[in-house]
C-alpha positions in Angstrom: 73.1 287.4 84.5 70.3 286.4 86.8 67.5 284.3 85.4 64.0 285.4 86.5 61.9 282.5 87.7 58.3 282.0 86.5 55.4 282.2 89.0 55.0 278.4 89.0 58.6 277.9 89.9 58.3 280.3 92.8 55.2 278.6 93.9 56.8 275.2 93.8 59.9 276.2 95.8 57.6 277.8 98.4 55.6 274.6 98.7 58.8 272.6 99.0 60.2 274.8 101.7 57.0 274.6 103.8 56.7 270.8 103.2 60.2 270.3 104.6 59.5 272.3 107.7 56.1 270.7 108.3 57.6 267.3 107.9 60.4 268.0 110.3 57.9 269.4 112.8 55.6 266.4 112.5 52.7 268.5 111.1 50.2 267.2 108.5 50.1 269.4 105.4 47.3 269.8 102.9 47.9 271.4 99.5 45.0 273.1 97.9 44.9 272.9 94.1 42.4 275.8 94.0 43.4 279.0 95.8 39.7 280.1 96.2 40.0 281.0 99.9 43.4 282.7 99.8 45.1 279.6 101.1 47.8 277.6 99.5 48.5 275.1 102.3 46.9 274.2 105.6 48.9 272.7 108.4 47.3 270.4 111.0 48.4 269.4 114.4 46.2 267.3 116.8 43.0 268.8 115.4 44.3 272.4 115.1 44.6 274.0 111.7 46.7 276.9 110.4 46.1 278.4 106.9 49.0 279.8 104.9 49.2 281.9 101.7 52.6 281.4 100.1 54.5 284.1 98.2 58.0 284.0 96.8 60.2 286.8 95.5 63.7 287.2 94.0 63.7 290.9 94.8 62.4 291.5 98.3 61.4 295.0 99.5 63.5 295.5 102.5 62.2 297.7 105.3 63.5 298.7 108.7 63.5 295.5 110.7 62.3 293.2 108.0 60.5 293.0 104.7 57.3 294.3 103.1 55.1 292.5 100.6 52.1 293.9 98.7 49.3 291.4 99.0 46.1 291.8 97.0 43.2 293.1 99.1 40.9 290.2 98.3 43.3 287.6 99.7 44.2 289.9 102.6 40.5 290.2 103.6 40.0 286.4 103.4 43.0 285.8 105.6 42.3 288.4 108.2 38.6 287.4 108.7 38.2 286.8 112.4 35.4 284.2 111.7 37.8 281.8 109.9 38.0 278.3 111.5 41.8 278.4 111.0 43.9 281.6 111.4 45.3 283.0 108.2 49.0 283.7 107.6 51.2 285.1 104.9 54.5 283.4 104.3 57.1 285.1 102.1 60.0 283.0 100.7 63.0 285.0 99.5 65.2 283.3 96.9 68.4 284.4 95.2 68.0 286.4 92.0 69.5 283.7 89.9 67.4 280.5 89.8 70.5 278.5 89.3 71.6 279.3 92.9 68.4 278.1 94.5 69.6 274.6 95.0 73.0 273.2 95.8 73.6 269.5 95.4 76.2 268.0 97.7 77.1 264.3 98.1 75.1 263.9 101.3 72.6 266.8 101.1 70.7 269.2 99.0 70.8 272.8 100.2 68.0 275.3 99.5 69.4 278.8 99.3 66.3 280.6 100.6 64.7 282.0 103.7 61.2 282.6 104.7 59.3 285.0 106.9 55.7 285.0 108.2 53.0 287.3 109.5 49.6 286.5 111.1 46.8 288.3 109.4 44.0 287.1 111.7 42.0 290.1 112.9 44.1 292.7 111.2 42.5 296.0 110.3 41.2 297.3 106.9 43.6 297.3 104.0 45.6 300.5 103.4 45.0 300.3 99.6 42.2 299.5 97.2 44.1 297.0 95.1 46.9 295.7 97.4 48.0 296.3 101.0 51.6 296.2 102.4 52.2 293.4 104.8 55.2 293.8 107.1 57.1 290.6 107.8 59.6 291.3 110.6 63.0 289.7 110.3 62.6 288.1 113.7 59.6 286.1 112.4 61.6 283.6 110.3 59.6 280.8 108.9 60.9 277.8 110.9 59.5 274.7 112.6 59.5 276.7 115.8 57.5 279.4 114.1 54.9 276.9 112.9 54.6 275.8 116.6 53.9 279.5 117.5 51.2 279.6 114.8 49.6 276.6 116.4 49.9 278.1 119.9 48.1 281.2 118.6 45.4 279.0 117.0 44.9 277.2 120.3 44.5 280.5 122.2 41.9 281.6 119.6 39.9 278.4 120.2 40.2 278.7 124.0 39.1 282.4 123.9 36.2 281.6 121.6 35.0 278.6 123.5 35.0 280.5 126.8 32.5 282.9 125.4 30.0 280.2 124.3 27.1 279.3 126.7 
């Protein structure tokens, strides 16, 4: 029988997953102990910043070509705000239904049995609901070190576009 994880366990495995990727990519990571701005972690790379809201599920909603996650409208609006100094993203970590299968210990390694996906929310349109809004996370947008690089590339383009309009 599968053991349902608590919200804090899901939060911690999500943080661990992002920490491992950020470390491998050479990015600085900042954990926020208060989620006031809809951000759990901020990644930094040579002055650029990327904000990420972390979510984790044991029972993902599968859609054609990926996954869907219902994000509360308040957080969605904070992350999509085009006036943010760092673009906002949603990261969804999918873990096995049984918490006992999340981590496998081997003599020379520890294996996390999970996978993550991401979506940029910067500049997105109005929410499609009053309480929550469905966010599509395409399966080709796996949360990897390479994906974090793509997030920074987009942040760089935003800064370049914004600075070109300043007199």
